[in-house]
N, C-alpha and C positions, 0 to 999 in steps of 0.2 A: 254799583253801590256808591252813594254820594257821601262824602265826608261832611261832618257837621260844620256848617259855615261859621258859626261863632260859638265857641265853647264857653260855658259858664265857668267863672272863676269863683272859688270859695276862699280866696286869700287876697291880700292887698299887696301893694308895692312894698309897704313897710315889712310885711311878712317875708318878702324876698330878701330884704336886707338883714332881717333878724336871722334868717336861715344861714347867712354867712357868718354868724357869730357862734354857731355851734362848735363844739370841740373838734368835730370832724373836719370843718373847713376853716378853722381859726387861722391857719397860715396865710390866708388871703387878706387878712386884716392888716398885716404888716405893710401898709401902704403909706406913701408920703402925700403931702398936700397937692403936689402936681398931679398925681394919679387921682386923688379925690376930685379935683377940678375936671380932669379928663372924663371921669365917670359921669359927671353931671351932664355932659354933652350927649349922653345916651339915654335920656329920659324916655324918648319915644320907643326905643328898643325894649326898655324895661317894662313899659306899659303893655307890651305884646306877649311877654312870656306867660306861659300857662301853668307853671308850677314853681314852687320854691327851688326844686332841683334845677330847673332850667335857669332860674335866676342865679343860683350859685355857679352854674356852668358859664353863664354870660359874664359874671364878674371875673371869674378866673380867665376866661378867654380875653377879656379886655385887659386884664393885668398882664397876661402873657404877650399880647400884642403890643402893649405899652413898652415892654422891656425886651422883646424878642429881636435878635440881631438882624435877621433878614426881613421878616415880614414887617416889623416895626418901622425902621427908618429907611431902608433901601427902596421901599415902594414909593414913598413921596419923592425921594431924590431922583428917581428915574421916570416919573410921570405915571405912576400906577397908584391905585387906591384899593384898600382892603375894605370890603363891605361886609357887615354882619346884619342879617335881617331875620329876626325871629318870626315864626309863623308866616313864612313866605308862601304866597299863593301860587299854586301850580294848577293849570287847567289842562285836563286830558280828556278829550272827547266829551265835553260838558260835565265832567266830574272834577270837582275841586278838591285838591289835597293841600295840606298845610304841614310841611315838614317843620320840625321844631326850630331849625336854623338853616339859613342859606348863607354860606360863606363864599365870597367871590373876590377875585383879583381882576380889576378892570384897568385897561389901558386908557387913561384919561384923554390922551390926544386923539386916539382913534375911536373912543367911546365903544370899545369892544371888550367883552368879557374874555379873559385869557383862560381862567380856570374857575370852576364853580362846583362846590360840593354841598350836599345836604347833610346835616347832623341830626340824628334821632336819638332821643333819650328814652329808652324803653322801660317803662314801669311794668312789673309783672302783671298788674291788674288788667292791663289793656292789650297785652301782646302775648300771643302764642299760648292761650289757655285752652281753647277749643279748636277742633279741626276747621271750623268756619273762620275763626279769628286768624289762624295760621294762613289759610287760603287767602283771606282778605289782605293780610300783611304782605304776602309774597306778590300778589297782583299789584298792590299799591307800590311796592318797591320797583317792580318792573316798569310801571308807568312813570314813576319819578325819575328813573335812570334815563329816560328819554330827554329830560330837561337839565341834566347835570353830568359832571364827569365822574361822580362817585358818591356813595352814601357811607358815612361813618356812623356806626351804631354803638352806643354805650348803654349798658344796663343802668337802671336807676341806682343800683348798689355801687357800681363803679363811680358814678358822679357823687353820690353821697359820701363814699369813703375818701375820695381824693379828686375833687373837681379840678385842682391845678394840674394833676397828671393828665386828665382827660383833655383839658385845654392845650397842654403842652404837646400831647400826641397829635392833636388836630393841626396845630400850627406847624409842627415838624413835617407833616404830610403836605401842607400848603407850601412850605418852604422848599421841599424837594421838588415839587412840581414847578414852582416859580423860578427856582434856580436854573432849570432848563431854559426858561425864557431869558434869564440874565446871561447865560452862556451864549445864546444866539446873539445877544446885543454886545457881547465882548466885555461885559462888566465882570464876569467871573470866568475863571479858567476851568476846563473840565479836568477832573482828577483822573490820573492814569491808573 
């Protein structure tokens, strides 16, 4: 079964930003000018999101990355880069899949991906309604796992209720995995 190559959008980038103004996600608006400038660097990523929920998650993820103690500044300092790519294309035996987000940590010197996860935001409308949808989702997940280190799934309700917490959880997972790399480099000490 082949994924739809380009999904039609029924919203605009302005809708994504408007979605961040709702009372549920108002806390991400408390940003300063530096962060506002940082957000502007991600126009390409915003143009790829497929829903306002994905947009709210992306804003929260960028905010968390901007302020997160390990992912944010240690990556650059030690020659690593944190990449966020919405609607990342994965090819599996001539089947194309597009996870909502691909997050990766790349060693810029060796041009090697150290750790890569996919993030899926599951709206109830498209996931696990019928036996066929469940079967397709499980098969898709197994195929995606061949191209990443893990898949993090959030329900649409979780992202709607608290996109900041979802982004924080994601970066905490990335930080734990990346910390192992920093321990190998002698930058961090292993806790006893």
